[in-house]
Structures are given as structure tokens and as C-alpha cells.
ChimeraX commands (.cxc) that place a marker at each C-alpha (Angstrom):
marker #1 position 6.91,-0.50,23.84 radius 0.5
marker #1 position 3.63,-2.44,24.17 radius 0.5
marker #1 position 0.33,-0.66,24.54 radius 0.5
marker #1 position -2.09,-1.56,27.41 radius 0.5
marker #1 position -4.18,-3.15,25.02 radius 0.5
marker #1 position -1.25,-5.41,23.91 radius 0.5
marker #1 position -0.44,-6.24,27.20 radius 0.5
marker #1 position -4.06,-7.18,28.15 radius 0.5
marker #1 position -4.13,-9.45,25.04 radius 0.5
marker #1 position -1.29,-11.71,26.21 radius 0.5
marker #1 position -3.23,-12.42,29.49 radius 0.5
marker #1 position -6.59,-13.01,27.46 radius 0.5
marker #1 position -5.30,-15.08,24.71 radius 0.5
marker #1 position -2.47,-17.02,25.95 radius 0.5
marker #1 position 0.88,-18.53,24.16 radius 0.5
marker #1 position -1.07,-21.51,23.04 radius 0.5
marker #1 position -2.94,-19.68,20.22 radius 0.5
marker #1 position -1.75,-20.54,16.85 radius 0.5
marker #1 position -1.75,-17.03,15.54 radius 0.5
marker #1 position 0.37,-15.71,18.60 radius 0.5
marker #1 position 2.78,-18.39,17.76 radius 0.5
marker #1 position 2.91,-17.60,13.89 radius 0.5
marker #1 position 3.14,-14.10,14.89 radius 0.5
marker #1 position 6.29,-14.61,16.99 radius 0.5
marker #1 position 7.78,-17.07,14.58 radius 0.5
marker #1 position 8.00,-14.76,11.63 radius 0.5
marker #1 position 9.98,-11.76,11.19 radius 0.5
marker #1 position 7.41,-9.57,9.73 radius 0.5
marker #1 position 9.32,-6.44,9.52 radius 0.5
marker #1 position 11.59,-8.04,6.59 radius 0.5
marker #1 position 8.28,-7.95,4.36 radius 0.5
marker #1 position 7.83,-4.47,4.86 radius 0.5
marker #1 position 10.24,-3.62,2.11 radius 0.5
marker #1 position 8.22,-5.76,-0.27 radius 0.5
marker #1 position 5.03,-3.85,0.71 radius 0.5
marker #1 position 6.73,-0.38,0.25 radius 0.5
marker #1 position 4.98,1.99,-2.04 radius 0.5
marker #1 position 1.90,-0.13,-2.34 radius 0.5
marker #1 position -0.14,3.29,-1.54 radius 0.5
marker #1 position -0.27,6.11,-4.30 radius 0.5
marker #1 position 0.44,8.65,-1.89 radius 0.5
marker #1 position 3.82,6.91,-1.05 radius 0.5
marker #1 position 4.85,7.18,-4.93 radius 0.5
marker #1 position 3.34,10.82,-5.46 radius 0.5
marker #1 position 1.90,13.28,-3.14 radius 0.5
marker #1 position -1.50,13.17,-4.34 radius 0.5
marker #1 position -3.18,13.99,-1.24 radius 0.5
marker #1 position -6.07,12.27,0.17 radius 0.5
marker #1 position -6.21,10.29,3.56 radius 0.5
marker #1 position -3.25,8.27,4.59 radius 0.5
marker #1 position -3.70,4.47,4.14 radius 0.5
marker #1 position -3.42,1.72,6.64 radius 0.5
marker #1 position -0.21,0.24,7.59 radius 0.5
marker #1 position 0.55,-2.26,4.53 radius 0.5
marker #1 position 1.86,-4.73,6.90 radius 0.5
marker #1 position -1.17,-4.82,9.00 radius 0.5
marker #1 position -3.34,-5.16,5.75 radius 0.5
marker #1 position -1.22,-7.79,4.42 radius 0.5
marker #1 position -1.77,-9.73,7.68 radius 0.5
marker #1 position -5.45,-9.32,7.70 radius 0.5
marker #1 position -5.48,-10.80,4.16 radius 0.5
marker #1 position -3.54,-13.66,5.40 radius 0.5
marker #1 position -6.16,-14.26,7.95 radius 0.5
marker #1 position -8.87,-13.88,5.38 radius 0.5
marker #1 position -7.42,-16.67,3.25 radius 0.5
marker #1 position -6.40,-18.86,6.04 radius 0.5
marker #1 position -9.93,-18.97,7.79 radius 0.5
marker #1 position -11.71,-18.86,4.40 radius 0.5
marker #1 position -13.57,-15.51,5.41 radius 0.5
marker #1 position -15.51,-13.17,2.84 radius 0.5
marker #1 position -14.41,-9.42,3.11 radius 0.5
marker #1 position -17.39,-8.53,5.25 radius 0.5
marker #1 position -16.65,-11.61,7.59 radius 0.5
marker #1 position -12.82,-10.60,7.80 radius 0.5
marker #1 position -13.87,-6.98,8.74 radius 0.5
marker #1 position -16.19,-8.40,11.51 radius 0.5
marker #1 position -13.49,-10.66,12.70 radius 0.5
marker #1 position -10.93,-7.90,12.85 radius 0.5
marker #1 position -13.44,-5.93,15.16 radius 0.5
marker #1 position -14.31,-8.65,17.64 radius 0.5
marker #1 position -11.51,-11.41,17.68 radius 0.5
marker #1 position -8.72,-10.68,19.95 radius 0.5
marker #1 position -6.32,-13.06,18.47 radius 0.5
marker #1 position -7.05,-11.37,14.89 radius 0.5
marker #1 position -6.28,-8.09,16.70 radius 0.5
marker #1 position -3.03,-9.32,18.21 radius 0.5
marker #1 position -1.97,-10.83,14.98 radius 0.5
marker #1 position -2.65,-8.02,12.72 radius 0.5
marker #1 position -1.80,-5.01,15.27 radius 0.5
marker #1 position -5.05,-3.44,15.03 radius 0.5
marker #1 position -6.22,-2.44,18.49 radius 0.5
marker #1 position -9.75,-2.24,19.92 radius 0.5
marker #1 position -10.95,1.42,19.34 radius 0.5
marker #1 position -8.58,2.15,16.61 radius 0.5
marker #1 position -9.53,2.36,12.92 radius 0.5
marker #1 position -10.40,-1.05,11.29 radius 0.5
marker #1 position -10.39,-1.26,7.53 radius 0.5
marker #1 position -13.95,-1.78,6.14 radius 0.5
marker #1 position -14.77,-4.61,3.95 radius 0.5
marker #1 position -14.19,-2.51,0.63 radius 0.5
marker #1 position -10.85,-1.32,1.77 radius 0.5
marker #1 position -9.85,-5.02,2.43 radius 0.5
marker #1 position -11.16,-6.26,-0.99 radius 0.5
marker #1 position -9.21,-3.30,-2.88 radius 0.5
marker #1 position -6.03,-4.16,-1.10 radius 0.5
marker link #1:1,2 radius 0.2
marker link #1:2,3 radius 0.2
marker link #1:3,4 radius 0.2
marker link #1:4,5 radius 0.2
marker link #1:5,6 radius 0.2
marker link #1:6,7 radius 0.2
marker link #1:7,8 radius 0.2
marker link #1:8,9 radius 0.2
marker link #1:9,10 radius 0.2
marker link #1:10,11 radius 0.2
marker link #1:11,12 radius 0.2
marker link #1:12,13 radius 0.2
marker link #1:13,14 radius 0.2
marker link #1:14,15 radius 0.2
marker link #1:15,16 radius 0.2
marker link #1:16,17 radius 0.2
marker link #1:17,18 radius 0.2
marker link #1:18,19 radius 0.2
marker link #1:19,20 radius 0.2
marker link #1:20,21 radius 0.2
marker link #1:21,22 radius 0.2
marker link #1:22,23 radius 0.2
marker link #1:23,24 radius 0.2
marker link #1:24,25 radius 0.2
marker link #1:25,26 radius 0.2
marker link #1:26,27 radius 0.2
marker link #1:27,28 radius 0.2
marker link #1:28,29 radius 0.2
marker link #1:29,30 radius 0.2
marker link #1:30,31 radius 0.2
marker link #1:31,32 radius 0.2
marker link #1:32,33 radius 0.2
marker link #1:33,34 radius 0.2
marker link #1:34,35 radius 0.2
marker link #1:35,36 radius 0.2
marker link #1:36,37 radius 0.2
marker link #1:37,38 radius 0.2
marker link #1:38,39 radius 0.2
marker link #1:39,40 radius 0.2
marker link #1:40,41 radius 0.2
marker link #1:41,42 radius 0.2
marker link #1:42,43 radius 0.2
marker link #1:43,44 radius 0.2
marker link #1:44,45 radius 0.2
marker link #1:45,46 radius 0.2
marker link #1:46,47 radius 0.2
marker link #1:47,48 radius 0.2
marker link #1:48,49 radius 0.2
marker link #1:49,50 radius 0.2
marker link #1:50,51 radius 0.2
marker link #1:51,52 radius 0.2
marker link #1:52,53 radius 0.2
marker link #1:53,54 radius 0.2
marker link #1:54,55 radius 0.2
marker link #1:55,56 radius 0.2
marker link #1:56,57 radius 0.2
marker link #1:57,58 radius 0.2
marker link #1:58,59 radius 0.2
marker link #1:59,60 radius 0.2
marker link #1:60,61 radius 0.2
marker link #1:61,62 radius 0.2
marker link #1:62,63 radius 0.2
marker link #1:63,64 radius 0.2
marker link #1:64,65 radius 0.2
marker link #1:65,66 radius 0.2
marker link #1:66,67 radius 0.2
marker link #1:67,68 radius 0.2
marker link #1:68,69 radius 0.2
marker link #1:69,70 radius 0.2
marker link #1:70,71 radius 0.2
marker link #1:71,72 radius 0.2
marker link #1:72,73 radius 0.2
marker link #1:73,74 radius 0.2
marker link #1:74,75 radius 0.2
marker link #1:75,76 radius 0.2
marker link #1:76,77 radius 0.2
marker link #1:77,78 radius 0.2
marker link #1:78,79 radius 0.2
marker link #1:79,80 radius 0.2
marker link #1:80,81 radius 0.2
marker link #1:81,82 radius 0.2
marker link #1:82,83 radius 0.2
marker link #1:83,84 radius 0.2
marker link #1:84,85 radius 0.2
marker link #1:85,86 radius 0.2
marker link #1:86,87 radius 0.2
marker link #1:87,88 radius 0.2
marker link #1:88,89 radius 0.2
marker link #1:89,90 radius 0.2
marker link #1:90,91 radius 0.2
marker link #1:91,92 radius 0.2
marker link #1:92,93 radius 0.2
marker link #1:93,94 radius 0.2
marker link #1:94,95 radius 0.2
marker link #1:95,96 radius 0.2
marker link #1:96,97 radius 0.2
marker link #1:97,98 radius 0.2
marker link #1:98,99 radius 0.2
marker link #1:99,100 radius 0.2
marker link #1:100,101 radius 0.2
marker link #1:101,102 radius 0.2
marker link #1:102,103 radius 0.2
marker link #1:103,104 radius 0.2
marker link #1:104,105 radius 0.2
view
């Protein structure tokens, strides 16, 4: 079920955006199994905060590589670019990983 943010993105970005096309073309959920257990809390109950969704983080790292962005640049782009939000699944107003989190991932 799409959120209001996701519904609004479609009208703002459109279907001609390359990231929208790539996002629809790839079955990202198939990659989730490869990203499983990437967080220590998934292997052992060590406490601490819950990590970001590994699939969203993986997609963010792809964007950084594809657009030749530094970690601070990627953090900023995830906060302001609608196409980056639509591609990764992060939403406006939700928690966005900071540059250190992106670097360590």
C-alpha cells in the first residue's frame, strides 16, 4: 500500500526519470536475502538501536556510486532529491542515515 508521500512522488517525478525506471525494472526484494544478517543485532541480541533497512541502505550506496557522491553529498541528496527518496524508499520527514552511517555500511 502506497503512502501519501509515494503517491505524490509519482506526479512530481513522472515515469521518465531514470531512477524510477530502474526501480521498477529490478526485483529488489530478491536481494534482501543477500543483505540478511548484515547488522549485528540480527545475529545476536546485543541491544542498541535498530539499524536502517539494509535494502534502502544498499540502494543509497548504489546512488552514491552512480552519481559519484561523497558520503556528505549522498546524505544531502537523500534529504532533498525526490528521485533519490523514491528510489531508496526513504521518505520526507523520516529518519535519513547520516554520512557516517552511510560510510560504515
